[in-house]
mmCIF file of the N, C-alpha and C atoms, coordinates in Angstrom:
data_MODEL
# 
_entry.id   MODEL 
# 
loop_
_atom_site.group_PDB 
_atom_site.id 
_atom_site.type_symbol 
_atom_site.label_atom_id 
_atom_site.label_alt_id 
_atom_site.label_comp_id 
_atom_site.label_asym_id 
_atom_site.label_entity_id 
_atom_site.label_seq_id 
_atom_site.pdbx_PDB_ins_code 
_atom_site.Cartn_x 
_atom_site.Cartn_y 
_atom_site.Cartn_z 
_atom_site.occupancy 
_atom_site.B_iso_or_equiv 
_atom_site.pdbx_formal_charge 
_atom_site.auth_seq_id 
_atom_site.auth_comp_id 
_atom_site.auth_asym_id 
_atom_site.auth_atom_id 
_atom_site.pdbx_PDB_model_num 
ATOM 1   N N  . MET A 1 1  ? -7.429  -2.250  11.796  1.00 0.00 ? 1  MET A N  1 
ATOM 2   C CA . MET A 1 1  ? -6.691  -1.055  12.169  1.00 0.00 ? 1  MET A CA 1 
ATOM 3   C C  . MET A 1 1  ? -5.401  -0.995  11.353  1.00 0.00 ? 1  MET A C  1 
ATOM 4   N N  . ASN A 1 2  ? -5.090  0.175   10.818  1.00 0.00 ? 2  ASN A N  1 
ATOM 5   C CA . ASN A 1 2  ? -3.877  0.377   10.043  1.00 0.00 ? 2  ASN A CA 1 
ATOM 6   C C  . ASN A 1 2  ? -2.901  1.203   10.859  1.00 0.00 ? 2  ASN A C  1 
ATOM 7   N N  . LEU A 1 3  ? -1.663  0.779   10.886  1.00 0.00 ? 3  LEU A N  1 
ATOM 8   C CA . LEU A 1 3  ? -0.659  1.478   11.648  1.00 0.00 ? 3  LEU A CA 1 
ATOM 9   C C  . LEU A 1 3  ? 0.541   1.738   10.763  1.00 0.00 ? 3  LEU A C  1 
ATOM 10  N N  . LEU A 1 4  ? 0.981   2.974   10.739  1.00 0.00 ? 4  LEU A N  1 
ATOM 11  C CA . LEU A 1 4  ? 2.199   3.349   10.029  1.00 0.00 ? 4  LEU A CA 1 
ATOM 12  C C  . LEU A 1 4  ? 3.235   3.723   11.070  1.00 0.00 ? 4  LEU A C  1 
ATOM 13  N N  . HIS A 1 5  ? 4.419   3.170   10.940  1.00 0.00 ? 5  HIS A N  1 
ATOM 14  C CA . HIS A 1 5  ? 5.503   3.499   11.862  1.00 0.00 ? 5  HIS A CA 1 
ATOM 15  C C  . HIS A 1 5  ? 6.754   3.768   11.023  1.00 0.00 ? 5  HIS A C  1 
ATOM 16  N N  . LEU A 1 6  ? 7.204   5.001   11.047  1.00 0.00 ? 6  LEU A N  1 
ATOM 17  C CA . LEU A 1 6  ? 8.364   5.400   10.265  1.00 0.00 ? 6  LEU A CA 1 
ATOM 18  C C  . LEU A 1 6  ? 9.545   5.613   11.198  1.00 0.00 ? 6  LEU A C  1 
ATOM 19  N N  . GLU A 1 7  ? 10.638  4.941   10.882  1.00 0.00 ? 7  GLU A N  1 
ATOM 20  C CA . GLU A 1 7  ? 11.846  5.081   11.676  1.00 0.00 ? 7  GLU A CA 1 
ATOM 21  C C  . GLU A 1 7  ? 13.029  5.136   10.718  1.00 0.00 ? 7  GLU A C  1 
ATOM 22  N N  . GLY A 1 8  ? 13.574  6.333   10.549  1.00 0.00 ? 8  GLY A N  1 
ATOM 23  C CA . GLY A 1 8  ? 14.664  6.498   9.589   1.00 0.00 ? 8  GLY A CA 1 
ATOM 24  C C  . GLY A 1 8  ? 14.157  6.265   8.181   1.00 0.00 ? 8  GLY A C  1 
ATOM 25  N N  . ARG A 1 9  ? 14.733  5.292   7.512   1.00 0.00 ? 9  ARG A N  1 
ATOM 26  C CA . ARG A 1 9  ? 14.307  4.937   6.154   1.00 0.00 ? 9  ARG A CA 1 
ATOM 27  C C  . ARG A 1 9  ? 13.340  3.771   6.138   1.00 0.00 ? 9  ARG A C  1 
ATOM 28  N N  . ALA A 1 10 ? 13.035  3.188   7.299   1.00 0.00 ? 10 ALA A N  1 
ATOM 29  C CA . ALA A 1 10 ? 12.166  2.011   7.369   1.00 0.00 ? 10 ALA A CA 1 
ATOM 30  C C  . ALA A 1 10 ? 10.736  2.416   7.710   1.00 0.00 ? 10 ALA A C  1 
ATOM 31  N N  . LEU A 1 11 ? 9.787   1.757   7.076   1.00 0.00 ? 11 LEU A N  1 
ATOM 32  C CA . LEU A 1 11 ? 8.373   2.015   7.299   1.00 0.00 ? 11 LEU A CA 1 
ATOM 33  C C  . LEU A 1 11 ? 7.677   0.690   7.545   1.00 0.00 ? 11 LEU A C  1 
ATOM 34  N N  . LEU A 1 12 ? 7.005   0.561   8.671   1.00 0.00 ? 12 LEU A N  1 
ATOM 35  C CA . LEU A 1 12 ? 6.261   -0.644  9.011   1.00 0.00 ? 12 LEU A CA 1 
ATOM 36  C C  . LEU A 1 12 ? 4.771   -0.347  8.892   1.00 0.00 ? 12 LEU A C  1 
ATOM 37  N N  . LEU A 1 13 ? 4.081   -1.144  8.090   1.00 0.00 ? 13 LEU A N  1 
ATOM 38  C CA . LEU A 1 13 ? 2.634   -1.013  7.923   1.00 0.00 ? 13 LEU A CA 1 
ATOM 39  C C  . LEU A 1 13 ? 1.966   -2.250  8.506   1.00 0.00 ? 13 LEU A C  1 
ATOM 40  N N  . GLN A 1 14 ? 0.922   -2.051  9.313   1.00 0.00 ? 14 GLN A N  1 
ATOM 41  C CA . GLN A 1 14 ? 0.155   -3.157  9.862   1.00 0.00 ? 14 GLN A CA 1 
ATOM 42  C C  . GLN A 1 14 ? -1.276  -3.054  9.369   1.00 0.00 ? 14 GLN A C  1 
ATOM 43  N N  . GLY A 1 15 ? -1.943  -4.182  9.257   1.00 0.00 ? 15 GLY A N  1 
ATOM 44  C CA . GLY A 1 15 ? -3.298  -4.222  8.725   1.00 0.00 ? 15 GLY A CA 1 
ATOM 45  C C  . GLY A 1 15 ? -3.303  -4.433  7.223   1.00 0.00 ? 15 GLY A C  1 
ATOM 46  N N  . VAL A 1 16 ? -2.191  -4.902  6.676   1.00 0.00 ? 16 VAL A N  1 
ATOM 47  C CA . VAL A 1 16 ? -2.027  -5.081  5.230   1.00 0.00 ? 16 VAL A CA 1 
ATOM 48  C C  . VAL A 1 16 ? -2.689  -6.380  4.796   1.00 0.00 ? 16 VAL A C  1 
ATOM 49  N N  . THR A 1 17 ? -3.443  -6.319  3.700   1.00 0.00 ? 17 THR A N  1 
ATOM 50  C CA . THR A 1 17 ? -4.051  -7.524  3.133   1.00 0.00 ? 17 THR A CA 1 
ATOM 51  C C  . THR A 1 17 ? -3.389  -7.950  1.835   1.00 0.00 ? 17 THR A C  1 
ATOM 52  N N  . LYS A 1 18 ? -2.698  -6.985  1.154   1.00 0.00 ? 18 LYS A N  1 
ATOM 53  C CA . LYS A 1 18 ? -2.089  -7.315  -0.137  1.00 0.00 ? 18 LYS A CA 1 
ATOM 54  C C  . LYS A 1 18 ? -1.097  -6.237  -0.531  1.00 0.00 ? 18 LYS A C  1 
ATOM 55  N N  . VAL A 1 19 ? 0.015   -6.639  -1.139  1.00 0.00 ? 19 VAL A N  1 
ATOM 56  C CA . VAL A 1 19 ? 0.918   -5.683  -1.777  1.00 0.00 ? 19 VAL A CA 1 
ATOM 57  C C  . VAL A 1 19 ? 0.549   -5.701  -3.258  1.00 0.00 ? 19 VAL A C  1 
ATOM 58  N N  . VAL A 1 20 ? -0.058  -4.611  -3.718  1.00 0.00 ? 20 VAL A N  1 
ATOM 59  C CA . VAL A 1 20 ? -0.573  -4.546  -5.088  1.00 0.00 ? 20 VAL A CA 1 
ATOM 60  C C  . VAL A 1 20 ? 0.570   -4.443  -6.084  1.00 0.00 ? 20 VAL A C  1 
ATOM 61  N N  . SER A 1 21 ? 1.527   -3.542  -5.821  1.00 0.00 ? 21 SER A N  1 
ATOM 62  C CA . SER A 1 21 ? 2.682   -3.406  -6.699  1.00 0.00 ? 21 SER A CA 1 
ATOM 63  C C  . SER A 1 21 ? 3.834   -2.782  -5.936  1.00 0.00 ? 21 SER A C  1 
ATOM 64  N N  . SER A 1 22 ? 5.036   -2.996  -6.477  1.00 0.00 ? 22 SER A N  1 
ATOM 65  C CA . SER A 1 22 ? 6.217   -2.436  -5.851  1.00 0.00 ? 22 SER A CA 1 
ATOM 66  C C  . SER A 1 22 ? 7.296   -2.229  -6.910  1.00 0.00 ? 22 SER A C  1 
ATOM 67  N N  . SER A 1 23 ? 7.846   -1.030  -6.921  1.00 0.00 ? 23 SER A N  1 
ATOM 68  C CA . SER A 1 23 ? 8.977   -0.715  -7.786  1.00 0.00 ? 23 SER A CA 1 
ATOM 69  C C  . SER A 1 23 ? 9.932   0.161   -6.986  1.00 0.00 ? 23 SER A C  1 
ATOM 70  N N  . GLN A 1 24 ? 11.017  0.580   -7.597  1.00 0.00 ? 24 GLN A N  1 
ATOM 71  C CA . GLN A 1 24 ? 11.976  1.408   -6.874  1.00 0.00 ? 24 GLN A CA 1 
ATOM 72  C C  . GLN A 1 24 ? 11.438  2.795   -6.578  1.00 0.00 ? 24 GLN A C  1 
ATOM 73  N N  . SER A 1 25 ? 10.427  3.241   -7.330  1.00 0.00 ? 25 SER A N  1 
ATOM 74  C CA . SER A 1 25 ? 9.909   4.596   -7.132  1.00 0.00 ? 25 SER A CA 1 
ATOM 75  C C  . SER A 1 25 ? 8.524   4.641   -6.493  1.00 0.00 ? 25 SER A C  1 
ATOM 76  N N  . GLN A 1 26 ? 7.819   3.486   -6.426  1.00 0.00 ? 26 GLN A N  1 
ATOM 77  C CA . GLN A 1 26 ? 6.457   3.496   -5.884  1.00 0.00 ? 26 GLN A CA 1 
ATOM 78  C C  . GLN A 1 26 ? 6.073   2.120   -5.342  1.00 0.00 ? 26 GLN A C  1 
ATOM 79  N N  . ALA A 1 27 ? 5.321   2.126   -4.254  1.00 0.00 ? 27 ALA A N  1 
ATOM 80  C CA . ALA A 1 27 ? 4.739   0.896   -3.709  1.00 0.00 ? 27 ALA A CA 1 
ATOM 81  C C  . ALA A 1 27 ? 3.269   1.167   -3.419  1.00 0.00 ? 27 ALA A C  1 
ATOM 82  N N  . VAL A 1 28 ? 2.419   0.203   -3.751  1.00 0.00 ? 28 VAL A N  1 
ATOM 83  C CA . VAL A 1 28 ? 0.990   0.312   -3.501  1.00 0.00 ? 28 VAL A CA 1 
ATOM 84  C C  . VAL A 1 28 ? 0.588   -0.873  -2.633  1.00 0.00 ? 28 VAL A C  1 
ATOM 85  N N  . VAL A 1 29 ? 0.019   -0.565  -1.466  1.00 0.00 ? 29 VAL A N  1 
ATOM 86  C CA . VAL A 1 29 ? -0.333  -1.580  -0.472  1.00 0.00 ? 29 VAL A CA 1 
ATOM 87  C C  . VAL A 1 29 ? -1.818  -1.453  -0.155  1.00 0.00 ? 29 VAL A C  1 
ATOM 88  N N  . GLN A 1 30 ? -2.504  -2.595  -0.117  1.00 0.00 ? 30 GLN A N  1 
ATOM 89  C CA . GLN A 1 30 ? -3.929  -2.602  0.221   1.00 0.00 ? 30 GLN A CA 1 
ATOM 90  C C  . GLN A 1 30 ? -4.096  -2.929  1.691   1.00 0.00 ? 30 GLN A C  1 
ATOM 91  N N  . CYS A 1 31 ? -4.883  -2.105  2.381   1.00 0.00 ? 31 CYS A N  1 
ATOM 92  C CA . CYS A 1 31 ? -5.232  -2.306  3.790   1.00 0.00 ? 31 CYS A CA 1 
ATOM 93  C C  . CYS A 1 31 ? -6.748  -2.282  3.884   1.00 0.00 ? 31 CYS A C  1 
ATOM 94  N N  . GLY A 1 32 ? -7.366  -3.448  3.900   1.00 0.00 ? 32 GLY A N  1 
ATOM 95  C CA . GLY A 1 32 ? -8.830  -3.510  3.909   1.00 0.00 ? 32 GLY A CA 1 
ATOM 96  C C  . GLY A 1 32 ? -9.392  -2.926  2.636   1.00 0.00 ? 32 GLY A C  1 
ATOM 97  N N  . ASP A 1 33 ? -10.230 -1.888  2.759   1.00 0.00 ? 33 ASP A N  1 
ATOM 98  C CA . ASP A 1 33 ? -10.825 -1.239  1.591   1.00 0.00 ? 33 ASP A CA 1 
ATOM 99  C C  . ASP A 1 33 ? -10.035 -0.033  1.115   1.00 0.00 ? 33 ASP A C  1 
ATOM 100 N N  . SER A 1 34 ? -8.897  0.236   1.717   1.00 0.00 ? 34 SER A N  1 
ATOM 101 C CA . SER A 1 34 ? -8.092  1.411   1.378   1.00 0.00 ? 34 SER A CA 1 
ATOM 102 C C  . SER A 1 34 ? -6.784  1.010   0.710   1.00 0.00 ? 34 SER A C  1 
ATOM 103 N N  . LEU A 1 35 ? -6.256  1.923   -0.076  1.00 0.00 ? 35 LEU A N  1 
ATOM 104 C CA . LEU A 1 35 ? -4.947  1.744   -0.693  1.00 0.00 ? 35 LEU A CA 1 
ATOM 105 C C  . LEU A 1 35 ? -3.993  2.789   -0.145  1.00 0.00 ? 35 LEU A C  1 
ATOM 106 N N  . ILE A 1 36 ? -2.777  2.374   0.147   1.00 0.00 ? 36 ILE A N  1 
ATOM 107 C CA . ILE A 1 36 ? -1.724  3.293   0.552   1.00 0.00 ? 36 ILE A CA 1 
ATOM 108 C C  . ILE A 1 36 ? -0.706  3.314   -0.574  1.00 0.00 ? 36 ILE A C  1 
ATOM 109 N N  . VAL A 1 37 ? -0.471  4.508   -1.126  1.00 0.00 ? 37 VAL A N  1 
ATOM 110 C CA . VAL A 1 37 ? 0.475   4.690   -2.220  1.00 0.00 ? 37 VAL A CA 1 
ATOM 111 C C  . VAL A 1 37 ? 1.679   5.446   -1.671  1.00 0.00 ? 37 VAL A C  1 
ATOM 112 N N  . LEU A 1 38 ? 2.851   4.810   -1.748  1.00 0.00 ? 38 LEU A N  1 
ATOM 113 C CA . LEU A 1 38 ? 4.085   5.399   -1.246  1.00 0.00 ? 38 LEU A CA 1 
ATOM 114 C C  . LEU A 1 38 ? 4.978   5.703   -2.435  1.00 0.00 ? 38 LEU A C  1 
ATOM 115 N N  . THR A 1 39 ? 5.455   6.933   -2.535  1.00 0.00 ? 39 THR A N  1 
ATOM 116 C CA . THR A 1 39 ? 6.352   7.297   -3.622  1.00 0.00 ? 39 THR A CA 1 
ATOM 117 C C  . THR A 1 39 ? 7.659   7.819   -3.047  1.00 0.00 ? 39 THR A C  1 
ATOM 118 N N  . GLY A 1 40 ? 8.701   7.721   -3.849  1.00 0.00 ? 40 GLY A N  1 
ATOM 119 C CA . GLY A 1 40 ? 10.023  8.165   -3.434  1.00 0.00 ? 40 GLY A CA 1 
ATOM 120 C C  . GLY A 1 40 ? 11.081  7.497   -4.280  1.00 0.00 ? 40 GLY A C  1 
ATOM 121 N N  . GLY A 1 41 ? 12.177  7.109   -3.653  1.00 0.00 ? 41 GLY A N  1 
ATOM 122 C CA . GLY A 1 41 ? 13.276  6.477   -4.372  1.00 0.00 ? 41 GLY A CA 1 
ATOM 123 C C  . GLY A 1 41 ? 13.845  5.316   -3.575  1.00 0.00 ? 41 GLY A C  1 
ATOM 124 N N  . ASN A 1 42 ? 14.430  4.384   -4.290  1.00 0.00 ? 42 ASN A N  1 
ATOM 125 C CA . ASN A 1 42 ? 15.077  3.206   -3.697  1.00 0.00 ? 42 ASN A CA 1 
ATOM 126 C C  . ASN A 1 42 ? 14.155  2.439   -2.750  1.00 0.00 ? 42 ASN A C  1 
ATOM 127 N N  . ILE A 1 43 ? 12.883  2.306   -3.114  1.00 0.00 ? 43 ILE A N  1 
ATOM 128 C CA . ILE A 1 43 ? 11.905  1.623   -2.268  1.00 0.00 ? 43 ILE A CA 1 
ATOM 129 C C  . ILE A 1 43 ? 12.052  0.112   -2.455  1.00 0.00 ? 43 ILE A C  1 
ATOM 130 N N  . GLU A 1 44 ? 12.166  -0.597  -1.332  1.00 0.00 ? 44 GLU A N  1 
ATOM 131 C CA . GLU A 1 44 ? 12.284  -2.053  -1.338  1.00 0.00 ? 44 GLU A CA 1 
ATOM 132 C C  . GLU A 1 44 ? 11.366  -2.647  -0.278  1.00 0.00 ? 44 GLU A C  1 
ATOM 133 N N  . VAL A 1 45 ? 10.787  -3.804  -0.578  1.00 0.00 ? 45 VAL A N  1 
ATOM 134 C CA . VAL A 1 45 ? 10.036  -4.561  0.414   1.00 0.00 ? 45 VAL A CA 1 
ATOM 135 C C  . VAL A 1 45 ? 11.061  -5.401  1.165   1.00 0.00 ? 45 VAL A C  1 
ATOM 136 N N  . LYS A 1 46 ? 11.249  -5.116  2.447   1.00 0.00 ? 46 LYS A N  1 
ATOM 137 C CA . LYS A 1 46 ? 12.227  -5.830  3.254   1.00 0.00 ? 46 LYS A CA 1 
ATOM 138 C C  . LYS A 1 46 ? 11.641  -7.047  3.938   1.00 0.00 ? 46 LYS A C  1 
ATOM 139 N N  . LYS A 1 47 ? 10.371  -6.948  4.359   1.00 0.00 ? 47 LYS A N  1 
ATOM 140 C CA . LYS A 1 47 ? 9.736   -8.061  5.067   1.00 0.00 ? 47 LYS A CA 1 
ATOM 141 C C  . LYS A 1 47 ? 8.246   -8.036  4.753   1.00 0.00 ? 47 LYS A C  1 
ATOM 142 N N  . LEU A 1 48 ? 7.695   -9.196  4.436   1.00 0.00 ? 48 LEU A N  1 
ATOM 143 C CA . LEU A 1 48 ? 6.274   -9.309  4.126   1.00 0.00 ? 48 LEU A CA 1 
ATOM 144 C C  . LEU A 1 48 ? 5.707   -10.502 4.878   1.00 0.00 ? 48 LEU A C  1 
ATOM 145 N N  . GLU A 1 49 ? 4.776   -10.258 5.779   1.00 0.00 ? 49 GLU A N  1 
ATOM 146 C CA . GLU A 1 49 ? 4.108   -11.312 6.533   1.00 0.00 ? 49 GLU A CA 1 
ATOM 147 C C  . GLU A 1 49 ? 2.607   -11.071 6.463   1.00 0.00 ? 49 GLU A C  1 
ATOM 148 N N  . LEU A 1 50 ? 1.974   -11.587 5.414   1.00 0.00 ? 50 LEU A N  1 
ATOM 149 C CA . LEU A 1 50 ? 0.546   -11.359 5.223   1.00 0.00 ? 50 LEU A CA 1 
ATOM 150 C C  . LEU A 1 50 ? -0.291  -12.076 6.281   1.00 0.00 ? 50 LEU A C  1 
ATOM 151 N N  . GLU A 1 51 ? 0.234   -13.174 6.865   1.00 0.00 ? 51 GLU A N  1 
ATOM 152 C CA . GLU A 1 51 ? -0.497  -13.853 7.930   1.00 0.00 ? 51 GLU A CA 1 
ATOM 153 C C  . GLU A 1 51 ? -0.690  -12.914 9.122   1.00 0.00 ? 51 GLU A C  1 
ATOM 154 N N  . LYS A 1 52 ? 0.323   -12.103 9.410   1.00 0.00 ? 52 LYS A N  1 
ATOM 155 C CA . LYS A 1 52 ? 0.250   -11.118 10.488  1.00 0.00 ? 52 LYS A CA 1 
ATOM 156 C C  . LYS A 1 52 ? -0.291  -9.782  10.003  1.00 0.00 ? 52 LYS A C  1 
ATOM 157 N N  . GLY A 1 53 ? -0.375  -9.598  8.672   1.00 0.00 ? 53 GLY A N  1 
ATOM 158 C CA . GLY A 1 53 ? -0.834  -8.337  8.103   1.00 0.00 ? 53 GLY A CA 1 
ATOM 159 C C  . GLY A 1 53 ? 0.215   -7.247  8.181   1.00 0.00 ? 53 GLY A C  1 
ATOM 160 N N  . GLU A 1 54 ? 1.498   -7.620  8.059   1.00 0.00 ? 54 GLU A N  1 
ATOM 161 C CA . GLU A 1 54 ? 2.586   -6.651  8.171   1.00 0.00 ? 54 GLU A CA 1 
ATOM 162 C C  . GLU A 1 54 ? 3.452   -6.629  6.924   1.00 0.00 ? 54 GLU A C  1 
ATOM 163 N N  . VAL A 1 55 ? 3.909   -5.440  6.594   1.00 0.00 ? 55 VAL A N  1 
ATOM 164 C CA . VAL A 1 55 ? 4.915   -5.274  5.547   1.00 0.00 ? 55 VAL A CA 1 
ATOM 165 C C  . VAL A 1 55 ? 5.893   -4.203  6.016   1.00 0.00 ? 55 VAL A C  1 
ATOM 166 N N  . CYS A 1 56 ? 7.161   -4.460  5.795   1.00 0.00 ? 56 CYS A N  1 
ATOM 167 C CA . CYS A 1 56 ? 8.210   -3.503  6.142   1.00 0.00 ? 56 CYS A CA 1 
ATOM 168 C C  . CYS A 1 56 ? 8.868   -3.043  4.842   1.00 0.00 ? 56 CYS A C  1 
ATOM 169 N N  . LEU A 1 57 ? 8.837   -1.749  4.605   1.00 0.00 ? 57 LEU A N  1 
ATOM 170 C CA . LEU A 1 57 ? 9.422   -1.152  3.411   1.00 0.00 ? 57 LEU A CA 1 
ATOM 171 C C  . LEU A 1 57 ? 10.587  -0.266  3.825   1.00 0.00 ? 57 LEU A C  1 
ATOM 172 N N  . GLU A 1 58 ? 11.556  -0.162  2.933   1.00 0.00 ? 58 GLU A N  1 
ATOM 173 C CA . GLU A 1 58 ? 12.686  0.723   3.193   1.00 0.00 ? 58 GLU A CA 1 
ATOM 174 C C  . GLU A 1 58 ? 12.918  1.566   1.948   1.00 0.00 ? 58 GLU A C  1 
ATOM 175 N N  . GLY A 1 59 ? 13.250  2.840   2.161   1.00 0.00 ? 59 GLY A N  1 
ATOM 176 C CA . GLY A 1 59 ? 13.523  3.719   1.029   1.00 0.00 ? 59 GLY A CA 1 
ATOM 177 C C  . GLY A 1 59 ? 13.515  5.172   1.435   1.00 0.00 ? 59 GLY A C  1 
ATOM 178 N N  . ASP A 1 60 ? 13.637  6.018   0.431   1.00 0.00 ? 60 ASP A N  1 
ATOM 179 C CA . ASP A 1 60 ? 13.591  7.463   0.624   1.00 0.00 ? 60 ASP A CA 1 
ATOM 180 C C  . ASP A 1 60 ? 12.180  7.921   0.265   1.00 0.00 ? 60 ASP A C  1 
ATOM 181 N N  . PHE A 1 61 ? 11.279  7.921   1.252   1.00 0.00 ? 61 PHE A N  1 
ATOM 182 C CA . PHE A 1 61 ? 9.877   8.221   1.007   1.00 0.00 ? 61 PHE A CA 1 
ATOM 183 C C  . PHE A 1 61 ? 9.658   9.728   0.888   1.00 0.00 ? 61 PHE A C  1 
ATOM 184 N N  . VAL A 1 62 ? 8.934   10.117  -0.154  1.00 0.00 ? 62 VAL A N  1 
ATOM 185 C CA . VAL A 1 62 ? 8.629   11.515  -0.411  1.00 0.00 ? 62 VAL A CA 1 
ATOM 186 C C  . VAL A 1 62 ? 7.156   11.799  -0.126  1.00 0.00 ? 62 VAL A C  1 
ATOM 187 N N  . ASN A 1 63 ? 6.286   10.847  -0.456  1.00 0.00 ? 63 ASN A N  1 
ATOM 188 C CA . ASN A 1 63 ? 4.855   11.062  -0.339  1.00 0.00 ? 63 ASN A CA 1 
ATOM 189 C C  . ASN A 1 63 ? 4.173   9.770   0.096   1.00 0.00 ? 63 ASN A C  1 
ATOM 190 N N  . ILE A 1 64 ? 3.239   9.884   1.030   1.00 0.00 ? 64 ILE A N  1 
ATOM 191 C CA . ILE A 1 64 ? 2.401   8.766   1.444   1.00 0.00 ? 64 ILE A CA 1 
ATOM 192 C C  . ILE A 1 64 ? 0.953   9.211   1.276   1.00 0.00 ? 64 ILE A C  1 
ATOM 193 N N  . LYS A 1 65 ? 0.216   8.483   0.438   1.00 0.00 ? 65 LYS A N  1 
ATOM 194 C CA . LYS A 1 65 ? -1.156  8.879   0.115   1.00 0.00 ? 65 LYS A CA 1 
ATOM 195 C C  . LYS A 1 65 ? -2.104  7.725   0.451   1.00 0.00 ? 65 LYS A C  1 
ATOM 196 N N  . LEU A 1 66 ? -3.165  8.040   1.152   1.00 0.00 ? 66 LEU A N  1 
ATOM 197 C CA . LEU A 1 66 ? -4.192  7.074   1.500   1.00 0.00 ? 66 LEU A CA 1 
ATOM 198 C C  . LEU A 1 66 ? -5.421  7.368   0.663   1.00 0.00 ? 66 LEU A C  1 
ATOM 199 N N  . SER A 1 67 ? -5.937  6.360   -0.018  1.00 0.00 ? 67 SER A N  1 
ATOM 200 C CA . SER A 1 67 ? -7.126  6.578   -0.835  1.00 0.00 ? 67 SER A CA 1 
ATOM 201 C C  . SER A 1 67 ? -8.103  5.437   -0.625  1.00 0.00 ? 67 SER A C  1 
ATOM 202 N N  . ALA A 1 68 ? -9.383  5.781   -0.596  1.00 0.00 ? 68 ALA A N  1 
ATOM 203 C CA . ALA A 1 68 ? -10.441 4.772   -0.475  1.00 0.00 ? 68 ALA A CA 1 
ATOM 204 C C  . ALA A 1 68 ? -10.596 4.095   -1.822  1.00 0.00 ? 68 ALA A C  1 
ATOM 205 N N  . GLN A 1 69 ? -10.708 2.791   -1.791  1.00 0.00 ? 69 GLN A N  1 
ATOM 206 C CA . GLN A 1 69 ? -10.853 2.035   -3.024  1.00 0.00 ? 69 GLN A CA 1 
ATOM 207 C C  . GLN A 1 69 ? -12.307 2.064   -3.464  1.00 0.00 ? 69 GLN A C  1 
ATOM 208 N N  . ARG A 1 70 ? -12.527 2.304   -4.752  1.00 0.00 ? 70 ARG A N  1 
ATOM 209 C CA . ARG A 1 70 ? -13.892 2.327   -5.273  1.00 0.00 ? 70 ARG A CA 1 
ATOM 210 C C  . ARG A 1 70 ? -14.483 0.934   -5.296  1.00 0.00 ? 70 ARG A C  1 
ATOM 211 N N  . GLU A 1 71 ? -15.783 0.883   -5.090  1.00 0.00 ? 71 GLU A N  1 
ATOM 212 C CA . GLU A 1 71 ? -16.476 -0.394  -5.206  1.00 0.00 ? 71 GLU A CA 1 
ATOM 213 C C  . GLU A 1 71 ? -16.514 -0.775  -6.675  1.00 0.00 ? 71 GLU A C  1 
ATOM 214 N N  . LYS A 1 72 ? -16.152 -2.005  -6.967  1.00 0.00 ? 72 LYS A N  1 
ATOM 215 C CA . LYS A 1 72 ? -16.121 -2.455  -8.361  1.00 0.00 ? 72 LYS A CA 1 
ATOM 216 C C  . LYS A 1 72 ? -17.542 -2.633  -8.874  1.00 0.00 ? 72 LYS A C  1 
ATOM 217 N N  . GLN A 1 73 ? -17.793 -2.069  -10.057 1.00 0.00 ? 73 GLN A N  1 
ATOM 218 C CA . GLN A 1 73 ? -19.099 -2.206  -10.684 1.00 0.00 ? 73 GLN A CA 1 
ATOM 219 C C  . GLN A 1 73 ? -18.995 -3.237  -11.800 1.00 0.00 ? 73 GLN A C  1 
ATOM 220 N N  . SER A 1 74 ? -20.102 -3.875  -12.075 1.00 0.00 ? 74 SER A N  1 
ATOM 221 C CA . SER A 1 74 ? -20.109 -4.850  -13.147 1.00 0.00 ? 74 SER A CA 1 
ATOM 222 C C  . SER A 1 74 ? -19.953 -4.135  -14.490 1.00 0.00 ? 74 SER A C  1 
ATOM 223 N N  . PHE A 1 75 ? -19.552 -4.878  -15.476 1.00 0.00 ? 75 PHE A N  1 
ATOM 224 C CA . PHE A 1 75 ? -19.339 -4.336  -16.815 1.00 0.00 ? 75 PHE A CA 1 
ATOM 225 C C  . PHE A 1 75 ? -20.587 -3.684  -17.360 1.00 0.00 ? 75 PHE A C  1 
ATOM 226 N N  . LEU A 1 76 ? -21.756 -4.319  -17.176 1.00 0.00 ? 76 LEU A N  1 
ATOM 227 C CA . LEU A 1 76 ? -23.003 -3.772  -17.701 1.00 0.00 ? 76 LEU A CA 1 
ATOM 228 C C  . LEU A 1 76 ? -23.402 -2.476  -16.994 1.00 0.00 ? 76 LEU A C  1 
ATOM 229 N N  . LYS A 1 77 ? -23.175 -2.383  -15.689 1.00 0.00 ? 77 LYS A N  1 
ATOM 230 C CA . LYS A 1 77 ? -23.501 -1.157  -14.974 1.00 0.00 ? 77 LYS A CA 1 
ATOM 231 C C  . LYS A 1 77 ? -22.637 0.007   -15.451 1.00 0.00 ? 77 LYS A C  1 
ATOM 232 N N  . ARG A 1 78 ? -21.381 -0.264  -15.797 1.00 0.00 ? 78 ARG A N  1 
ATOM 233 C CA . ARG A 1 78 ? -20.508 0.803   -16.287 1.00 0.00 ? 78 ARG A CA 1 
ATOM 234 C C  . ARG A 1 78 ? -20.936 1.280   -17.671 1.00 0.00 ? 78 ARG A C  1 
ATOM 235 N N  . ILE A 1 79 ? -21.449 0.381   -18.499 1.00 0.00 ? 79 ILE A N  1 
ATOM 236 C CA . ILE A 1 79 ? -21.878 0.755   -19.854 1.00 0.00 ? 79 ILE A CA 1 
ATOM 237 C C  . ILE A 1 79 ? -23.180 1.534   -19.804 1.00 0.00 ? 79 ILE A C  1 
ATOM 238 N N  . PHE A 1 80 ? -24.152 1.063   -19.011 1.00 0.00 ? 80 PHE A N  1 
ATOM 239 C CA . PHE A 1 80 ? -25.487 1.658   -18.979 1.00 0.00 ? 80 PHE A CA 1 
ATOM 240 C C  . PHE A 1 80 ? -25.658 2.569   -17.763 1.00 0.00 ? 80 PHE A C  1 
ATOM 241 N N  . LYS A 1 81 ? -24.891 3.622   -17.692 1.00 0.00 ? 81 LYS A N  1 
ATOM 242 C CA . LYS A 1 81 ? -25.001 4.570   -16.582 1.00 0.00 ? 81 LYS A CA 1 
ATOM 243 C C  . LYS A 1 81 ? -26.215 5.447   -16.740 1.00 0.00 ? 81 LYS A C  1 
# 
């Protein structure tokens, strides 16, 4: 289960398995088979507890996008479509 909780400038995500990337303008977080892409300004990872599956981000969030991650195909399958 994924939970988003926004309070002021702080955002708590639960169900996190990995923080893929993080910069001041964008953070990408993996939750199971889905990716959450957060864009905005002054984005910082304040707390990361992967054992609990939680990450706390702070910043000026403009956009939150949820996308299903594609199943990875082998190199040969991609060549011989």
